[in-house]
C-alpha positions as CSV (number, residue, x, y, z in Angstrom):
1,M,-124.2,177.5,201.4
2,T,-120.6,178.3,202.4
3,I,-119.5,179.5,205.8
4,K,-118.7,182.9,204.4
5,E,-122.2,183.2,202.9
6,F,-123.7,181.9,206.2
7,I,-121.9,184.6,208.2
8,R,-122.8,187.4,205.8
9,L,-126.4,186.4,205.9
10,S,-126.5,186.1,209.7
11,L,-124.9,189.5,210.2
12,L,-126.3,191.6,207.4
13,K,-129.7,190.1,206.6
14,P,-130.9,188.4,209.8
15,N,-134.5,188.8,208.5
16,K,-133.6,186.4,205.7
17,I,-132.1,183.5,207.6
18,W,-135.1,181.4,206.4
19,T,-133.3,181.1,203.1
20,I,-131.0,178.6,204.8
21,L,-133.9,176.2,204.3
22,Q,-133.3,176.4,200.5
23,N,-129.5,176.0,200.7
24,P,-128.3,174.6,204.0
25,M,-124.6,174.0,204.8
26,K,-123.4,170.4,204.8
27,K,-121.3,170.8,208.0
28,I,-122.2,172.9,211.0
29,K,-119.4,172.2,213.6
30,G,-117.2,175.0,212.2
31,I,-120.0,177.6,212.7
32,F,-120.8,176.3,216.2
33,F,-117.2,176.5,217.4
34,L,-116.8,179.9,215.7
35,L,-119.8,181.1,217.8
36,V,-118.2,179.7,220.9
37,L,-115.0,181.5,220.1
38,I,-116.8,184.8,219.6
39,I,-118.6,184.7,223.0
40,S,-115.4,183.5,224.6
41,I,-113.2,186.4,223.5
42,P,-114.2,188.8,226.3
43,N,-113.4,186.0,228.8
44,F,-110.1,185.3,227.2
45,L,-109.2,189.0,227.4
46,R,-110.2,189.3,231.0
47,A,-108.2,186.1,231.9
48,N,-105.1,187.5,230.2
49,E,-105.5,190.8,232.0
50,F,-106.0,189.0,235.4
51,I,-102.9,186.8,234.8
52,G,-100.9,189.9,233.9
53,K,-101.9,191.5,237.2
54,I,-100.8,188.4,239.1
55,A,-97.4,188.6,237.4
56,E,-97.1,192.3,238.3
57,N,-98.2,191.8,241.9
58,I,-95.8,188.9,242.3
59,K,-92.9,191.2,241.3
60,V,-93.9,193.8,243.9
61,V,-94.2,191.2,246.6
62,E,-90.9,189.7,245.8
63,Q,-89.1,193.0,246.6
64,K,-90.8,193.1,250.0
65,F,-89.4,189.8,251.4
66,P,-86.5,190.5,253.8
67,E,-83.6,188.2,254.6
68,L,-85.1,185.2,256.5
69,S,-84.4,181.7,257.7
70,V,-86.0,178.9,259.7
71,K,-84.6,177.9,263.1
72,D,-86.1,175.2,265.3
73,G,-89.2,175.2,263.2
74,K,-89.8,178.9,263.5
75,L,-89.5,181.8,261.0
76,V,-86.6,184.1,261.8
77,A,-86.4,187.6,260.3
78,D,-86.1,191.2,261.4
79,Q,-89.0,191.9,263.8
80,Q,-89.7,195.1,261.8
81,S,-89.9,193.3,258.4
82,G,-93.4,192.1,258.6
83,F,-95.9,193.2,255.9
84,L,-99.3,192.6,254.5
85,Y,-99.7,193.0,250.8
86,R,-103.2,193.1,249.3
87,S,-104.2,193.0,245.7
88,D,-107.1,192.0,243.5
89,A,-105.4,188.6,242.7
90,F,-104.0,187.5,246.1
91,N,-102.8,188.6,249.5
92,V,-99.5,187.9,251.2
93,L,-99.0,188.1,255.0
94,F,-95.5,188.0,256.4
95,D,-95.2,188.1,260.2
96,P,-92.2,186.7,262.0
97,T,-93.3,188.2,265.3
98,G,-96.0,185.7,266.2
99,K,-98.7,188.3,266.5
100,S,-100.7,187.2,263.5
101,T,-102.8,184.1,263.7
102,D,-104.7,181.8,261.5
103,N,-107.8,183.9,262.2
104,D,-106.1,186.9,260.6
105,V,-105.4,184.8,257.5
106,S,-109.0,183.7,257.3
107,A,-110.2,187.3,257.7
108,E,-108.2,188.3,254.6
109,S,-109.4,185.3,252.5
110,N,-113.0,185.9,253.6
111,Q,-112.9,188.9,251.3
112,G,-112.9,186.3,248.4
113,I,-109.2,186.7,247.7
114,P,-106.7,183.8,248.1
115,T,-104.1,184.5,250.9
116,I,-100.7,183.0,251.6
117,A,-99.2,183.7,255.0
118,F,-95.8,183.3,256.5
119,L,-96.5,183.1,260.2
120,Q,-94.0,182.5,263.0
121,D,-94.7,178.8,263.5
122,H,-96.0,177.8,260.1
123,M,-97.3,178.8,256.6
124,V,-100.9,179.0,255.7
125,L,-102.3,178.7,252.2
126,D,-106.0,179.8,252.1
127,T,-107.5,179.5,248.6
128,V,-110.9,180.7,249.9
129,L,-112.4,177.2,249.1
130,N,-110.1,175.5,251.6
131,S,-107.1,176.2,253.8
132,A,-103.9,174.3,254.4
133,K,-101.1,174.6,257.1
134,I,-97.5,173.9,256.2
135,S,-95.0,173.3,259.0
136,Y,-91.6,174.9,258.5
137,S,-90.1,171.6,259.7
138,D,-91.6,169.9,256.7
139,I,-90.1,172.5,254.4
140,G,-86.6,172.3,255.8
141,E,-84.4,175.2,254.6
142,L,-86.1,178.4,253.7
143,N,-84.5,181.7,252.8
144,K,-85.0,184.8,250.6
145,E,-83.1,183.3,247.7
146,M,-85.3,180.2,247.7
147,I,-88.5,182.3,247.7
148,H,-87.0,184.2,244.8
149,Q,-86.5,181.0,242.9
150,Y,-90.1,179.8,243.7
151,I,-91.5,183.1,242.4
152,Q,-89.4,182.9,239.2
153,E,-90.6,179.3,238.5
154,F,-94.2,180.3,239.2
155,N,-94.0,183.3,236.9
156,A,-92.5,181.1,234.2
157,N,-95.5,178.8,234.3
158,L,-98.2,181.4,234.4
159,W,-98.8,180.9,230.7
160,M,-99.9,177.4,231.5
161,V,-102.4,178.7,233.9
162,L,-103.7,181.1,231.3
163,V,-104.0,178.3,228.7
164,G,-105.9,176.1,231.3
165,V,-108.3,178.9,232.2
166,M,-109.0,179.7,228.5
167,L,-109.6,176.0,227.7
168,F,-112.0,175.7,230.6
169,M,-113.9,178.8,229.5
170,F,-114.1,177.5,225.9
171,V,-115.5,174.2,227.1
172,Y,-117.9,175.9,229.5
173,N,-119.2,178.3,226.8
174,S,-119.5,175.3,224.4
175,L,-121.9,173.6,226.8
176,L,-123.7,176.9,227.5
177,L,-124.3,177.7,223.9
178,Y,-125.4,174.1,223.1
179,V,-128.0,174.4,225.9
180,I,-129.2,177.8,224.7
181,L,-129.6,176.5,221.1
182,I,-131.7,173.6,222.3
183,I,-133.9,175.8,224.5
184,V,-134.3,178.4,221.7
185,G,-135.1,175.7,219.2
186,F,-138.0,174.5,221.4
187,I,-139.3,178.0,222.2
188,V,-139.4,179.3,218.7
189,R,-141.3,176.3,217.4
190,L,-143.8,176.7,220.2
191,F,-144.2,180.4,219.5
192,A,-144.5,179.8,215.8
193,A,-147.3,177.2,216.4
194,L,-149.2,179.2,219.0
195,F,-148.9,182.8,217.7
196,M,-148.0,182.5,214.0
197,G,-150.2,179.5,213.2
198,A,-147.3,177.6,211.7
199,W,-145.9,174.3,212.6
200,I,-142.4,174.1,211.1
201,Q,-140.9,170.8,210.3
202,M,-137.3,170.5,209.1
203,P,-134.3,168.2,209.6
204,T,-132.5,168.6,212.9
205,S,-129.2,169.8,211.2
206,V,-131.1,172.6,209.3
207,S,-133.0,173.6,212.5
208,K,-129.6,174.0,214.3
209,Q,-128.3,176.1,211.4
210,L,-131.3,178.4,211.6
211,T,-130.8,178.8,215.4
212,M,-127.1,179.4,215.1
213,A,-127.7,182.0,212.3
214,A,-130.2,183.8,214.7
215,A,-127.5,183.7,217.4
216,F,-124.7,185.0,215.3
217,L,-125.4,188.8,215.4
218,P,-126.4,188.8,219.1
219,A,-123.1,186.9,219.9
220,V,-121.0,189.5,218.0
221,L,-122.8,192.4,219.7
222,Y,-122.4,190.7,223.1
223,S,-118.7,190.4,222.6
224,L,-118.3,194.0,221.5
225,I,-120.3,195.2,224.4
226,A,-118.3,193.1,226.9
227,I,-115.0,194.2,225.4
228,L,-116.0,197.9,225.5
229,G,-117.2,197.4,229.1
230,V,-120.6,199.0,228.6
231,G,-122.8,196.1,229.2
232,G,-123.2,196.5,232.9
233,G,-122.5,192.8,233.6
234,I,-125.3,191.4,231.5
235,S,-125.8,187.7,231.7
236,I,-124.8,186.0,228.5
237,F,-127.3,183.2,229.1
238,Y,-130.4,185.4,229.3
239,Y,-129.1,187.8,226.7
240,L,-128.5,185.1,224.0
241,L,-131.7,183.3,225.0
242,V,-133.9,186.4,224.5
243,T,-132.1,187.9,221.5
244,T,-131.6,184.6,219.6
245,T,-135.3,183.8,220.1
246,F,-136.3,187.2,218.8
247,N,-133.9,187.0,215.9
248,W,-135.2,183.6,214.9
249,L,-138.8,184.7,214.9
250,L,-137.9,187.8,212.9
251,G,-135.8,185.8,210.4
252,M,-138.6,183.2,209.9
253,K,-141.5,185.6,209.7
254,E,-141.2,186.2,206.0
255,F,-141.0,182.4,205.4
256,I,-144.1,181.8,207.5
257,D,-146.0,184.5,205.7
258,I,-145.1,183.0,202.3
259,E,-146.2,179.5,203.5
260,S,-149.5,180.9,204.9
261,K,-150.3,182.6,201.5
262,K,-149.6,179.3,199.7
263,K,-152.2,177.6,201.9
264,Q,-154.9,180.2,201.2
């Protein structure tokens, strides 16, 4: 069986996946990673959208910074130039007056959004998971042009952040799918033995092919639902676990019935 035939069977005739037993594929890694890619597409799109929002927000923040400098280890700028910029991606607090404190920074990050603050005596970088203080004395010179350059460099490297996030998601989904296939493989054999009176023995590679075939249509539907945003935040783990199990039992029912008649 070719990959094309496997996909056509999985999508159009899920009740016939048992025919894989008669003509299994020789290699299954391609199908596995195709499945991973399918369930990762919504994550990739969300990551790309999120990185795009970061880039847009950075441009807005960049325009808000006034002329500034550091003198005697303190931030110097127009006393009326302070601002607090909030977004879904990050917060920026700029206050040269000394009124804002570390507690104010923590209050912002406690909402689950990373915050960077330019306070009178120091900078604070709070990533929600941890917080770091940076003395202006350690930075040395700081002015609007330097901040502009830092922002431009950060924006230029955002694509690397996106690639890293997508790679992490792909690896995570690979492990998730592998665990689901193992669990489903155990559940369906147990169900077949207890409720269908059939103990199915087959090579491990063929068993994996049957489970992946059962997961193919649910995976495609999950991605479509997630992309359209109509799934209500359904958990991919439980969704694939339940639908793949059901699809496997449906796809093997005809085979089990045929085998049962042979024994009669």
